[in-house]
TIKOLKE-793847 format. One record per residue: y, x, z of N, C-alpha, C, CB in turn; residue in three letters. Coordinates in steps of 0.05 Angstrom, whole numbers, padded with zeros to 5 digits, always signed. Atoms other than C-alpha are relative to their C-alpha. Glycine has a CB too. Layout:
# TIKOLKE-793847
YXZYXZYXZYXZALA ...
//
This chain:
# TIKOLKE-793847
+00008+00015+00024+00390+00654+00560-00003+00019-00023+00021-00022-00007MET +00004-00017+00024+00361+00687+00498+00023-00005-00020-00028-00006-00013HIS -00023+00003+00018+00417+00701+00448-00004-00020-00023+00006+00027-00012PRO +00005+00019+00022+00383+00661+00392+00002-00028+00010-00028+00006-00012LEU -00002+00028-00011+00376+00600+00437+00028-00007+00006-00018-00002+00025VAL -00028+00006-00006+00448+00606+00460+00015-00006-00025+00012+00024+00015GLN -00013+00005+00026+00471+00609+00388-00008-00028-00010-00006+00021-00021LYS +00009+00026+00009+00429+00547+00373+00015-00022+00015-00031-00003+00003TYR -00013+00020-00016+00459+00509+00431+00030-00002-00007-00003+00007+00030LEU -00028+00000+00008+00528+00529+00407+00004-00008-00029+00012+00028+00004ASP +00000+00008+00028+00509+00505+00337+00011+00021-00019+00017-00025-00003GLN -00008-00023+00016+00521+00574+00308-00024+00014-00013+00015+00020+00017GLN +00023-00012+00011+00450+00590+00287-00005-00011-00028-00025-00004+00017LEU +00005+00010+00028+00436+00587+00211-00024-00019+00000-00005+00024-00019PRO +00020+00021+00001+00392+00529+00191-00029+00011-00002+00005-00017-00024GLU +00028-00011+00001+00330+00571+00171-00009+00012+00027-00001+00022-00021PRO +00007-00012-00026+00333+00608+00238-00004-00023+00021+00022+00019+00010MET +00003+00023-00019+00343+00542+00276-00027-00014-00004+00023-00020-00004ALA +00026+00013+00006+00282+00512+00241-00023+00017+00011-00003-00004-00030ASN +00021-00018-00010+00241+00574+00258-00001-00001+00031+00005+00028-00010ALA -00001+00001-00029+00264+00571+00331-00013-00025+00011+00029+00001+00009LEU +00011+00026-00010+00247+00497+00341-00029-00003-00008+00016-00023-00012VAL +00029+00001+00007+00180+00508+00306-00016+00018+00018-00003+00009-00029SER +00014-00018-00018+00163+00559+00359-00009+00026-00013-00024-00013+00011GLY +00008-00024+00015+00159+00616+00309+00014+00025+00009+00004-00004-00029SER -00016-00024-00008+00210+00663+00342-00009+00009+00028+00030-00007-00001LEU +00009-00011-00026+00193+00708+00401+00021-00003+00022-00007+00030-00002PRO -00019+00005-00022+00235+00676+00456-00016-00009+00025+00021-00022-00008VAL +00014+00008-00024+00215+00663+00529-00005-00030+00000+00016+00008+00025PRO +00007+00028+00000+00180+00596+00540+00021-00019+00011-00026-00004+00015PRO -00020+00017-00013+00234+00568+00586+00024-00003-00019+00009+00012+00027LEU -00022+00002+00019+00288+00585+00535-00008-00017-00024+00009+00027-00009ASP +00009+00017+00023+00246+00554+00479+00001-00029+00008-00029+00008-00008LEU -00001+00028-00008+00239+00490+00519+00028-00011+00002-00014-00003+00027LEU -00028+00008-00001+00314+00489+00529+00009-00008-00028+00018+00023+00011THR -00007+00006+00028+00323+00491+00453-00013-00025-00009-00007+00024-00018ALA +00014+00024+00008+00270+00438+00443+00012-00025+00012-00030+00002+00007LEU -00012+00023-00013+00301+00392+00494+00027-00007-00013+00004+00006+00030ALA -00025+00005+00014+00369+00400+00460-00005-00014-00027+00015+00027-00005TYR +00006+00012+00027+00339+00384+00391-00010-00028+00003-00020+00018-00015ALA +00013+00026-00003+00299+00325+00417+00018-00021+00010-00025+00003+00018PHE -00015+00020-00013+00346+00289+00463+00027-00005-00013+00004+00007+00029PHE -00025+00005+00014+00408+00298+00420-00005-00011-00028+00016+00026-00003ARG +00008+00013+00026+00369+00268+00361+00011+00016-00024+00010-00029-00001GLU -00008-00017+00022+00385+00327+00316-00020-00003-00023+00002+00030+00009THR +00019+00002+00023+00352+00333+00247-00027+00014+00006+00012+00014-00024PRO +00025-00014-00008+00300+00377+00282-00014-00014+00023+00006+00029+00007LEU +00011+00014-00023+00282+00325+00334-00031-00003-00003+00013-00027+00004ALA +00029+00004+00004+00213+00309+00304-00015+00026+00001-00005-00014-00027SER +00013-00027-00001+00198+00383+00296-00002+00009+00029+00016+00020-00017LYS +00001-00007-00028+00216+00394+00369-00022-00015+00015+00027-00006+00014ALA +00021+00016-00013+00169+00338+00390-00028+00012-00007+00001-00029-00009MET +00025-00012+00009+00112+00369+00349-00005+00026+00015+00000+00005-00030GLU +00004-00026-00013+00124+00437+00380-00008-00003+00030+00026+00017-00002THR +00007+00003-00029+00124+00414+00453-00027-00013+00003+00022-00016+00014VAL +00027+00013-00002+00062+00371+00440-00022+00020-00006-00002-00023-00019GLN +00021-00020+00007+00025+00432+00412-00002+00023+00019+00006+00010-00028SER +00000-00022-00019+00042+00480+00468-00023-00004+00020+00027+00003+00015MET +00022+00002-00020-00017+00496+00516+00010-00011+00026-00013+00027+00004PRO -00008+00012-00026-00015+00456+00580+00004+00021+00021-00022-00019+00010GLU -00002-00021-00020-00025+00519+00621+00027+00015-00003-00023+00020-00002SER -00025-00013+00005+00036+00551+00589+00023-00017+00011+00005+00006-00030LEU -00021+00018-00010+00080+00491+00604+00000-00001+00031-00003-00028-00012LEU +00002+00002-00030+00054+00486+00676+00011+00025+00013-00029-00004+00008ALA -00010-00025-00011+00068+00560+00689+00031+00003-00004-00014+00024-00013ASN -00028-00003+00006+00137+00555+00657+00018-00016+00020+00006-00010-00028THR -00016+00017-00018+00161+00500+00705-00007+00004+00030-00003-00029-00007ILE +00007-00006-00028+00134+00532+00769+00026+00006+00016-00019+00023+00002ILE -00025-00007-00014+00203+00560+00787+00022-00019-00006+00008+00028-00007GLY -00024+00017+00006+00274+00532+00780+00001-00007-00030+00025+00014+00008PRO -00002+00009+00028+00285+00492+00716+00028-00012-00004-00022-00021-00007VAL -00027+00010+00007+00355+00483+00689+00004+00004-00030+00022+00015+00016GLU -00007+00027-00011+00374+00439+00656-00025-00016+00004+00019-00014-00020PRO +00024+00017-00005+00327+00383+00680-00010-00014-00026+00007-00021+00021PRO +00009+00011+00025+00324+00360+00607-00028+00011-00008+00020+00007-00023ASP +00026-00013+00006+00264+00408+00601-00022-00017+00013-00001+00029+00010ILE +00020+00017-00013+00226+00366+00652-00003-00027-00014+00007-00004+00030LEU +00000+00025+00015+00246+00303+00615-00016+00003-00026+00028-00009-00006GLY +00014-00005+00025+00220+00334+00550-00030-00001+00004+00008+00027-00012LEU +00028-00001-00006+00152+00346+00581-00010-00028+00008-00007+00020+00023ILE +00008+00026-00010+00149+00278+00615-00001-00021-00022+00018-00010+00022LEU +00000+00019+00023+00165+00241+00550-00021+00005-00020+00027+00000-00013VAL +00017-00008+00023+00119+00280+00504-00028+00009+00008+00013+00021-00015ASN +00027-00009-00008+00058+00299+00545-00014-00022+00017+00000+00027+00015ARG +00015+00021-00014+00003+00257+00578-00019+00011+00021-00016-00016-00020GLN +00018-00011-00019-00037+00306+00621+00009-00006+00029-00003+00031-00004GLU -00009+00008-00027-00036+00279+00693+00010+00023+00017-00023-00013+00014PRO -00008-00022-00017-00032+00347+00727+00027+00011-00008-00021+00023+00000ASP -00026-00010+00010+00025+00371+00683+00022-00020+00007-00001+00005-00030LEU -00021+00020-00006+00063+00305+00692+00006-00001+00030-00010-00028-00010LEU -00005-00001-00029+00053+00308+00767+00018+00023+00008-00027+00001+00015GLU -00017-00024-00006+00083+00378+00769+00029-00005-00008-00011+00025-00014ALA -00027+00006+00009+00143+00354+00730+00013-00021+00017+00000-00008-00030ALA -00012+00022-00016+00153+00290+00770+00007+00009+00028-00020-00023+00001LEU -00005-00010-00027+00150+00328+00836+00018+00024+00001-00026+00007+00014LEU -00017-00024+00002+00195+00384+00812+00026-00004+00015+00004+00009-00029HIS -00025+00003-00016+00255+00397+00857+00025-00004-00018+00003+00025+00017GLU -00024+00002+00017+00302+00399+00797+00000-00027-00016+00000+00022-00020ASN +00000+00026+00014+00282+00330+00770+00020-00019+00014-00028-00013-00001LEU -00020+00018-00012+00339+00281+00780-00009-00029-00002+00027+00004-00014THR +00006+00029+00001+00337+00206+00793+00006-00012-00027+00015-00015+00022ALA -00008+00009+00027+00372+00195+00727-00022+00005-00020+00026+00013-00009GLU +00021-00007+00019+00317+00231+00690-00026-00015+00006-00005+00030+00001TRP +00024+00016-00007+00261+00196+00728+00003-00028-00012-00004-00001+00030MET -00004+00027+00011+00291+00129+00708-00003+00000-00030+00028-00011+00008GLU +00000-00001+00029+00296+00152+00636-00029+00004-00011+00017+00023-00009ARG +00027-00006+00011+00223+00176+00629-00021-00020+00007-00008+00027+00010VAL +00021+00018-00009+00185+00121+00665-00013-00016-00023+00011-00020+00021ILE +00013+00015+00021+00175+00078+00602-00020+00016-00017+00020-00012-00018PRO +00018-00017+00016+00139+00138+00570-00024+00009+00015+00016+00024-00010HIS +00022-00011-00017+00092+00153+00628-00025-00017-00002+00009+00002+00029LEU +00025+00016-00002+00018+00133+00631-00002-00012+00028-00024+00018-00006PRO +00003+00014-00026-00004+00087+00687-00010+00018+00022-00018-00023-00004GLY +00012-00017-00021-00040+00144+00723+00020+00014+00018-00017+00020-00013SER -00020-00015-00016+00025+00175+00748+00022-00018+00011+00011+00023-00016VAL -00021+00018-00008+00067+00114+00763+00003+00000+00031-00004-00028-00010LEU -00002+00000-00029+00050+00117+00837+00016+00023+00011-00029+00000+00012GLU -00016-00023-00009+00082+00185+00842+00030-00008+00000-00004+00025-00019ILE -00028+00009+00002+00148+00154+00820+00006-00020+00022+00006-00013-00027CYS -00004+00020-00021+00139+00096+00868+00002+00012+00027-00023-00021-00001LEU -00001-00012-00026+00127+00142+00926+00025+00017+00005-00024+00018+00003ASN -00024-00016-00004+00192+00179+00914+00023-00018+00007+00007+00016-00027ASN -00020+00019-00010+00236+00135+00957+00028+00009-00004-00005-00006+00029GLN -00027-00011+00003+00296+00181+00952+00011-00007-00028+00000+00031+00004VAL -00008+00005+00028+00297+00172+00876+00008-00029-00004-00022+00008-00019MET -00006+00028+00007+00292+00096+00873+00020-00013+00018-00025-00016+00001TRP -00022+00010-00016+00340+00086+00930+00027+00008-00013-00001+00012+00029MET -00024-00008+00014+00391+00125+00889+00004-00017-00026-00002+00030-00008GLU -00002+00016+00025+00374+00086+00825-00022-00022+00002-00005+00018-00025ARG +00020+00022-00003+00340+00019+00842-00012-00010-00026+00014-00023+00014PRO +00012+00008+00025+00329+00007+00768-00027+00012-00005+00018+00008-00022GLY +00027-00012+00002+00269+00053+00775-00021-00020+00008-00002+00026+00018ILE +00020+00020-00009+00233-00003+00813-00005-00021-00022+00009-00013+00026LEU +00004+00020+00022+00246-00052+00756-00017+00011-00022+00028-00008-00011ASP +00016-00013+00022+00218-00003+00705-00029+00003+00008+00011+00027-00007LEU +00028-00002-00009+00156+00008+00748-00014-00027+00000-00001+00012+00028LEU +00013+00027-00002+00143-00066+00759-00007-00010-00028+00019-00020+00014GLU +00004+00011+00027+00149-00083+00685-00013+00020-00019+00025-00010-00011PHE +00014-00019+00017+00113-00021+00659-00026-00012-00010-00006+00027+00016HIS +00024+00012+00010+00056-00044+00613-00026+00009+00014-00002+00005-00030PRO +00024-00010-00013+00006+00000+00650+00000-00002+00030-00004+00029-00008ALA -00002+00001-00029+00028-00017+00721-00022-00018+00011+00028-00011+00008ALA +00020+00016-00014-00029-00041+00765+00014-00020+00018-00020+00018+00016GLU -00011+00021-00017-00019-00103+00808+00009+00011+00027-00019-00022+00003TYR -00008-00012-00026-00016-00059+00870+00027+00013-00002-00021+00021+00008GLN -00026-00011+00005+00044-00023+00840+00021-00022+00001+00001+00015-00027ILE -00019+00023+00000+00079-00090+00827+00004-00011+00028-00011-00022-00019LYS -00002+00010-00027+00063-00113+00897+00018+00017+00017-00028-00003+00013ARG -00016-00018-00017+00093-00052+00930+00029+00001-00009-00012+00029-00001ARG -00027+00001+00010+00154-00054+00885+00015-00023+00013+00001-00003-00031VAL -00013+00023-00011+00171-00124+00910+00003+00003+00030-00016-00025-00006ASN -00002-00004-00028+00157-00105+00982+00023+00020+00006-00026+00011+00012GLU -00021-00019-00004+00204-00045+00976+00027-00013-00005-00004+00024-00019PHE -00025+00014+00006+00258-00089+00944+00010-00015+00025-00003-00019-00024ARG -00008+00016-00023+00257-00133+01006+00002+00016+00025-00020-00023+00004PHE +00001-00015-00025+00238-00086+01063+00020+00023+00002-00028+00010+00005ASP -00016-00024-00001+00278-00025+01043+00028-00005-00011-00013+00022-00016VAL -00026+00003+00013+00333-00045+00995+00014-00027+00006-00004+00002-00030LEU -00011+00026-00007+00343-00117+01018+00015-00013-00024+00019+00002+00023ARG -00013+00009+00024+00358-00136+00946-00005-00029-00006-00010+00017-00024LEU +00008+00027+00006+00323-00203+00944-00009-00015+00025-00021-00001-00022ILE +00008+00015-00024+00310-00259+00994-00031+00000+00004+00010-00029-00002PRO +00028-00001-00006+00243-00264+01029-00016-00021-00015-00004-00005+00030GLU +00015+00021+00014+00224-00330+00995-00006+00009-00029+00016-00026+00000GLU +00005-00010+00027+00232-00296+00927-00022+00020+00000+00026+00012-00012VAL +00022-00020-00002+00188-00238+00949-00027-00014+00003+00005+00019+00024VAL +00026+00014-00005+00134-00285+00975-00009-00014-00026+00003-00020+00023GLN +00007+00014+00025+00136-00325+00909-00012+00020-00020+00024-00014-00012GLU +00009-00020+00019+00128-00261+00868-00027+00012+00009+00021+00023-00002ARG +00026-00010-00009+00071-00236+00912-00022-00020-00004+00002+00007+00031LEU +00020+00021+00006+00036-00303+00905-00007+00000-00030+00011-00028+00008ALA +00005-00002+00029+00043-00297+00829-00019+00023-00006+00026+00003-00015ILE +00018-00024+00005+00012-00227+00831-00028-00007+00009+00011+00024+00016ILE +00027+00007-00009-00046-00254+00872-00014-00019-00020+00001-00014+00028ASP +00012+00020+00018-00058-00312+00823-00007+00014-00027+00019-00023-00005ASP +00006-00015+00025-00054-00265+00762-00025+00017+00005+00024+00017-00009VAL +00022-00018-00006-00102-00216+00795-00026-00016+00002+00005+00015+00027GLU +00023+00017-00003-00150-00274+00810-00007-00015-00026+00004-00020+00022ALA +00006+00013+00025-00146-00299+00738+00010-00028-00002-00029+00001-00006GLY -00010+00028+00001-00110-00364+00755+00026-00003-00016+00005-00009+00029ARG -00024+00000+00016-00046-00345+00718-00002+00021-00022+00025+00005+00018LEU -00001-00019+00021-00032-00309+00653+00015+00025+00009+00015-00012-00025ASP -00012-00026-00008-00013-00235+00659+00030+00001-00004-00013+00022-00016LYS -00029-00001+00005+00056-00249+00631+00017-00009+00024+00006-00019-00024ALA -00015+00009-00024+00076-00281+00698+00010+00023+00016-00017-00018+00017TRP -00009-00023-00016+00081-00212+00730+00023+00014-00013-00023+00019+00003THR -00022-00014+00014+00134-00192+00679+00026-00017+00001-00007+00005-00029GLU -00024+00017-00001+00184-00248+00697+00022+00015+00015-00007-00026+00014LEU -00023-00012-00014+00254-00224+00717+00005-00014+00026+00025-00001-00017PRO -00006+00012-00026+00280-00238+00787+00020-00023-00005+00012+00022+00019ILE -00018+00022+00004+00314-00306+00791+00027+00005+00014-00012-00026+00011PRO -00026-00002-00012+00388-00314+00809-00002-00008+00029+00021-00017-00015ALA +00002+00005-00029+00400-00314+00884+00010-00027+00007+00015+00022+00015GLU -00012+00027-00006+00443-00377+00883-00002-00016-00025+00029+00003+00010HIS +00004+00014+00025+00414-00420+00828+00017-00025-00002-00029-00008-00003PRO -00014+00025+00006+00453-00477+00796-00012-00011-00025+00031+00004-00001GLU +00012+00013+00023+00433-00526+00742+00010+00013-00026+00007-00030-00001LEU -00007-00013+00025+00432-00489+00675-00007-00017-00024-00015+00027-00001GLU +00007+00014+00025+00426-00511+00603-00029-00005-00002+00011+00016-00024GLU +00029+00006+00004+00360-00547+00594-00015-00002+00026-00012+00020-00017GLY +00015+00001-00025+00342-00543+00668+00003-00029+00012+00012+00021+00021GLN +00000+00028-00008+00322-00610+00697+00005-00003+00030-00027-00013-00007GLU -00004+00005-00029+00343-00641+00764-00025-00014+00011+00025-00018+00004ASP +00024+00010-00013+00294-00669+00814-00011-00026-00010+00006-00003+00029GLU +00011+00025+00011+00289-00741+00788-00015+00003-00027+00022-00021-00003PRO +00012-00005+00026+00273-00716+00718-00027+00015+00004+00018+00017-00018VAL +00025-00014-00006+00221-00668+00746-00022-00019+00010+00005+00022+00021LEU +00020+00019-00011+00187-00723+00785-00011-00018-00022+00012-00017+00023ARG +00008+00018+00021+00185-00768+00724-00020+00015-00018+00024-00010-00016GLU +00018-00015+00018+00153-00713+00681-00026+00006+00013+00014+00026-00009ARG +00024-00007-00014+00103-00695+00734-00018-00025+00004+00006+00012+00027LEU +00016+00024-00004+00080-00768+00739-00020-00005-00023+00018-00024+00002SER +00018+00003+00023+00046-00762+00670-00013+00026-00007+00016-00011-00025LYS +00013-00025+00007-00006-00710+00650+00011+00010-00026-00030-00004-00002PRO -00009-00013+00025+00015-00660+00596-00024+00011-00014+00021+00023+00006ILE +00023-00008+00015-00035-00648+00541+00008+00020-00021-00013-00025-00014LEU -00005-00019+00022-00042-00591+00491-00008-00013-00027-00015+00026+00004ASP +00006+00012+00026-00055-00601+00416-00028-00009-00003+00007+00020-00022GLU +00028+00008+00001-00129-00608+00430-00006-00023+00019-00018+00024+00006ASP +00004+00022-00019-00118-00663+00482-00009+00009+00027-00020-00018-00011GLY +00008-00010-00026-00134-00618+00541+00024-00001+00019-00010+00030-00002ASN -00021+00004-00019-00094-00632+00604+00008+00027+00013-00008-00020+00022GLU -00010-00023-00014-00050-00577+00633+00000-00005+00030+00029+00008-00010ILE +00002+00004-00028-00061-00567+00707+00027-00006+00013-00013+00025+00014SER -00025+00009-00013-00009-00599+00753+00013+00024+00014-00006-00022+00020LEU -00011-00023-00015-00001-00535+00794+00015+00019-00019-00022+00016+00014SER -00014-00017+00019+00017-00495+00732+00026-00013-00010-00018+00007-00024LEU -00024+00015+00008+00065-00549+00709+00022+00002+00020-00008-00030-00005THR -00020-00002-00021+00100-00549+00776+00012+00028+00002-00012-00008+00026GLN -00010-00028-00002+00105-00473+00777+00019+00006-00023-00024+00019-00001ARG -00018-00005+00023+00135-00470+00707+00027-00014+00004-00013-00010-00027VAL -00025+00015-00003+00186-00524+00724+00018+00012+00021-00006-00029+00007MET -00016-00012-00020+00210-00485+00784+00015+00026-00010-00016+00007+00025ARG -00011-00024+00010+00228-00425+00741+00029-00003-00008-00016+00011-00023LEU -00027+00000+00011+00300-00406+00724-00002+00004-00030+00016+00023+00013ARG +00000-00001+00029+00321-00407+00651-00007+00028-00011+00027-00009-00011THR +00006-00027+00010+00318-00331+00643-00029+00007+00003+00017+00021+00014ASN +00028-00004-00004+00248-00331+00670-00017-00016-00021-00009-00008+00029GLN +00014+00016+00020+00226-00387+00624+00002+00012-00028+00012-00029-00001LYS -00003-00013+00026+00254-00349+00564-00020+00023-00003+00028+00010-00004ILE +00019-00022+00000+00212-00288+00582-00029-00010-00002+00004+00018+00025MET +00027+00010+00001+00150-00329+00595-00007-00013-00026-00003-00021+00023LEU +00004+00012+00026+00159-00366+00530-00008+00021-00021+00025-00015-00010ALA +00005-00021+00019+00158-00300+00492-00026+00014+00005+00023+00020+00002LEU +00024-00016-00006+00098-00269+00528-00023-00016+00012+00008+00022+00019LYS +00020+00015-00015+00060-00325+00563-00024-00009-00017+00012-00024+00012GLY +00025+00009+00013-00008-00355+00546+00004-00028-00011-00023+00000+00020GLY -00001+00025+00014-00026-00420+00512+00011-00023+00017-00028-00007-00010LYS -00009+00021-00017-00016-00466+00571+00030+00001+00005-00015+00000+00026GLU -00029-00003-00005+00053-00437+00585+00016-00008-00025+00006+00030+00007GLU -00014+00008+00025+00072-00446+00512+00001-00030-00004-00013+00013-00025ARG +00000+00030+00003+00051-00519+00512+00021-00013+00018-00028-00010+00008VAL -00020+00011-00018+00096-00532+00572+00028+00007-00009-00005+00010+00028LEU -00027-00009+00005+00155-00491+00550+00012-00010-00026+00001+00030+00001LEU -00010+00011+00025+00160-00518+00479+00013-00027+00005-00022-00002-00021ILE -00012+00026-00006+00179-00584+00512+00027+00002+00014-00019-00016+00018ARG -00026-00004-00012+00240-00553+00545+00022-00006-00020+00003+00029+00011GLU -00022+00006+00019+00307-00575+00516+00016+00024-00007+00017-00021+00013SER -00016-00024+00005+00336-00505+00518-00010+00013-00026-00002+00020+00023ASN +00007-00011+00027+00338-00477+00446-00013+00028+00003+00025+00001-00017ARG +00010-00027-00002+00326-00405+00468-00029+00001+00010+00017+00017+00019LEU +00027+00001-00010+00263-00424+00506-00019-00008-00023-00003-00020+00023ILE +00016+00009+00022+00235-00462+00446-00003+00022-00021+00012-00025-00013GLN +00001-00021+00021+00252-00406+00397-00018+00023+00009+00029+00011-00005VAL +00018-00022-00009+00217-00354+00441-00029-00009+00001+00009+00009+00028ASN +00028+00009+00002+00155-00397+00444-00011+00005-00028-00002-00031+00007VAL +00010-00003+00027+00150-00396+00368-00002+00029-00008+00017-00016-00020ILE +00001-00029+00006+00162-00321+00368-00021+00015+00017+00027+00012+00005ARG +00021-00012-00017+00106-00309+00419-00022+00012-00018-00011-00021+00020ASN +00019-00013+00017+00059-00259+00387-00028-00011+00003+00000+00029+00006GLY +00027+00010-00005-00002-00296+00415-00003-00029-00010-00007+00001+00029ARG +00001+00028+00008+00014-00364+00385-00020-00003-00023+00028-00011-00008ILE +00021+00005+00020-00041-00395+00341+00011-00019-00022-00025-00011+00012THR -00008+00018+00021-00036-00432+00275-00002-00029+00008-00016+00005-00025GLU +00003+00027-00010-00061-00494+00310+00024-00009+00016-00026-00003+00016GLY -00024+00006-00016-00003-00491+00359+00024-00004-00018+00005+00022+00020GLU -00023+00002+00018+00046-00480+00302+00000-00027-00014+00000+00023-00021VAL +00002+00026+00013+00020-00542+00266+00008-00022+00019-00029-00004-00011ALA -00006+00020-00020+00026-00582+00330+00031+00000+00005-00015+00006+00026TYR -00028-00002-00005+00097-00557+00343+00016-00011-00024+00009+00029+00006ILE -00014+00008+00025+00117-00570+00270+00004-00031-00002-00014+00010-00024ALA -00002+00029+00001+00106-00645+00280+00015-00012+00024-00027-00013-00003GLN -00013+00010-00024+00142-00651+00347+00028-00010-00006+00001+00021+00022MET -00026+00011+00006+00203-00696+00343+00021+00009+00020-00002-00031+00001ARG -00020-00009-00020+00236-00663+00403+00007+00030-00003-00011-00004+00028THR -00004-00029+00003+00234-00591+00377+00027+00005-00014-00023+00012-00015VAL -00026-00007+00012+00299-00556+00358-00003+00008-00029+00012+00024+00016ASN +00001-00006+00029+00315-00549+00284-00004+00029-00006+00025-00011-00014ALA +00003-00029+00004+00318-00473+00292-00029+00008+00001+00016+00015+00021GLU +00028-00006-00001+00245-00472+00311-00014-00007-00027-00014-00016+00023VAL +00011+00009+00025+00227-00511+00248+00008+00019-00023+00008-00029-00007LEU -00009-00019+00020+00269-00463+00207-00016+00026+00001+00030+00006+00004ARG +00016-00025-00004+00232-00403+00236-00028-00004-00011-00001+00008+00029ILE +00027+00005+00010+00165-00435+00220+00000+00000-00031-00011-00027+00010ILE -00001+00002+00030+00186-00450+00148+00004+00026-00014+00023-00019-00008SER -00005-00026+00011+00205-00377+00138-00024+00019+00002+00024+00012+00012GLN +00024-00017-00004+00136-00351+00158-00020-00006-00023-00013-00005+00028ASN +00017+00005+00023+00095-00343+00094-00029-00006+00007+00001+00024-00018ARG +00028+00004-00008+00028-00339+00129-00004-00028+00011-00008+00021+00021ASP +00002+00028-00011+00040-00404+00167+00003-00020-00022+00021-00005+00022TRP -00005+00020+00020+00066-00440+00106-00022-00001-00021+00027+00006-00013MET +00024+00002+00017+00001-00426+00069-00018-00022+00009-00015+00027-00001LYS +00017+00021-00011-00031-00478+00114+00013-00027-00006-00003+00004+00031LYS -00011+00025+00009-00021-00547+00085+00009-00018+00023-00020-00015-00017TYR -00006+00017-00023-00021-00582+00153+00028+00008+00011-00021+00003+00022ALA -00026-00009-00010+00039-00540+00175+00022-00008-00019+00000+00031+00005ILE -00020+00007+00020+00077-00551+00110+00006-00030+00001-00010+00008-00028THR -00003+00029-00001+00065-00626+00113+00015-00009+00025-00027-00014-00001LYS -00014+00008-00025+00087-00631+00186+00030+00008-00001-00013+00014+00024ASN -00027-00008+00002+00150-00592+00171+00016-00020-00017+00002+00029-00013ILE -00014+00019+00018+00169-00638+00113+00004-00027+00013-00015-00003-00026VAL -00001+00027-00012+00153-00701+00153+00017-00001+00025-00028-00009+00006GLN -00014+00000-00025+00191-00680+00215+00030-00006-00006-00002+00027+00014ASN -00029+00007+00005+00260-00715+00216+00019+00021+00010+00006-00027+00014PRO -00018-00021-00010+00288-00655+00254+00002+00024-00018-00010+00009+00027ARG -00002-00022+00019+00275-00608+00196+00025-00002-00016-00025+00000-00018THR -00024+00001+00017+00339-00589+00160-00007-00009-00028+00014+00028-00002PRO +00006+00013+00025+00342-00629+00096-00005+00019-00023+00023-00019-00008LEU +00006-00018+00022+00347-00570+00047-00027+00013+00002+00021+00022+00000PRO +00027-00012-00003+00283-00540+00076-00021-00021-00008-00004+00009+00030ILE +00019+00021+00006+00246-00606+00072-00001-00006-00030+00006-00026+00015ALA -00001+00005+00029+00269-00618+00000-00013+00022-00015+00030-00004-00009MET +00012-00023+00014+00248-00549-00021-00030+00000+00002+00011+00026+00011ASN +00029+00000-00004+00178-00558+00008-00014-00024-00011-00006+00003+00030LEU +00012+00025+00009+00167-00627-00021-00019+00004-00023+00022-00019-00007LEU +00017-00005+00023+00137-00599-00084-00028+00009+00007+00013+00021-00019LYS +00027-00008-00009+00078-00573-00043-00017-00022+00011+00003+00023+00021ARG +00013+00022-00014+00060-00641-00015-00019-00015-00020+00020-00019+00012ILE +00020+00015+00016-00002-00678-00041+00010-00028-00006-00027+00000+00014HIS -00010+00026+00009+00008-00744-00078-00004-00021+00021-00014-00007-00026GLU +00005+00021-00021-00024-00786-00023+00021+00001+00021-00028+00004+00012PHE -00020-00002-00021+00024-00759+00029+00028-00006-00010+00000+00028+00012ASP -00026+00007+00012+00083-00766-00019+00005-00030+00000+00002+00011-00029LEU -00003+00029+00000+00070-00840-00024+00007-00011+00028-00026-00013-00010LYS -00007+00008-00027+00072-00846+00051+00028+00007+00007-00020+00013+00020LEU -00027-00008-00006+00136-00807+00056+00021-00017-00014+00004+00030-00008MET -00019+00016+00015+00169-00850+00003+00008-00025+00014-00012-00007-00028ALA -00006+00025-00015+00166-00909+00051+00005+00005+00030-00023-00020-00004THR -00003-00007-00028+00175-00872+00117+00030-00002+00008-00011+00028+00006ASP -00027+00005-00008+00239-00899+00149+00011+00021+00019+00003-00028+00012ARG -00009-00021-00018+00242-00841+00197+00011+00024-00015-00023+00010+00018ASN -00009-00022+00016+00257-00793+00140+00027-00006-00012-00020+00007-00022LEU -00026+00004+00013+00325-00782+00108-00004-00015-00027+00014+00027-00005ALA +00002+00016+00025+00339-00830+00050-00003+00018-00024+00024-00018-00002GLU +00001-00018+00023+00349-00772+00002-00028+00011-00004+00020+00022+00003LEU +00027-00011+00001+00281-00744+00020-00020-00021-00009-00008+00011+00027LEU +00018+00022+00008+00247-00812+00012+00003-00004-00030+00007-00026+00016ARG -00004+00005+00028+00278-00821-00056-00012+00022-00017+00030-00002-00007ARG +00011-00023+00015+00257-00752-00079-00031-00002+00000+00009+00027+00012GLU +00029+00003-00002+00186-00765-00054-00010-00022-00020-00009-00007+00029ALA +00006+00022+00019+00185-00831-00093+00002+00009-00029+00018-00024+00005LYS -00004-00009+00027+00213-00798-00155-00023+00019-00009+00027+00014-00003ARG +00022-00019+00007+00160-00743-00152-00026-00014-00005-00003+00020+00023THR +00024+00015+00004+00104-00793-00145+00001-00014-00027-00004-00021+00022VAL -00002+00014+00025+00129-00834-00204-00002+00020-00023+00027-00015-00002GLU +00001-00020+00021+00136-00770-00245-00029+00008-00005+00016+00024+00008GLY +00028-00008+00003+00063-00752-00231-00016-00023-00014-00012+00006+00027LYS +00014+00022+00012+00041-00822-00251+00004-00001-00030+00008-00027+00013VAL -00006+00001+00028+00076-00819-00317-00006+00027-00014+00030-00008-00004HIS 
//
């Protein structure tokens, strides 16, 4: 180890010299420099951002030549895998004999989709740390073929999940690939092996009753029966994830669930539209926490329809409804003043406001 790098690792190098070292300005061997950069970056030192800039600016050929032989510590390989994107360089690092399963698991979220198959093909690594398969399946850039093989390996090699669960997940992947299901379905967590009735989960008679009537969205469009049945078979943890990431049809179904966490994740879904929010704001079965979240969103509350629905909804916490009453038009105030579904205090305030405007 170069003396300057060793002093840096021992935290004995003066700050100006340390800054120069991590900036790549000192004449030290590339492997030793990468050791210093890995230390600065992964220990989140004050020079972490500088270390990232330095490794990103180093020529690909230099890095590739540096890791041809033994690399100790493997943090150096992790540094390259986290901060570079060149496929050939990443392949060399992922196939390096000194890369550990722990480091592979750590870097997968940072990898581009082009090299995920290399990780998947390293059976020794993911047998040691099965969490690698989870990271590969849920990687944003993972192709459906990757997801399919992950589930097959879970069943065929690791025996982690029952065959019926594997077949269900493979069927989901087929439907997503064919455009019949939203992409978010492929990101659902694995269900519990021995399911039992959870909070908000319905038993068979309730399911049959709900399936006997078509479910419509806010535009009056009917949700397909097959999708409805599929959503109802999900476990609560899966519904929560689907609520947060699923498409419009999934949101329409899941906002009707009685579980508060599922409803809250629907309203926090980044793809939700203002039309859906207005529709949810008038639902009498929605949890008060959902209405509170809507009322705190300034962009949504600029829309009069949403504001009016929030105030008129009996499930809205009274302080929120009272505070928003001043935004309601006179015509709607008159209706609220006689609406027996609203709290008496809110009706009286609506009446008082109308009378105040008249006089």
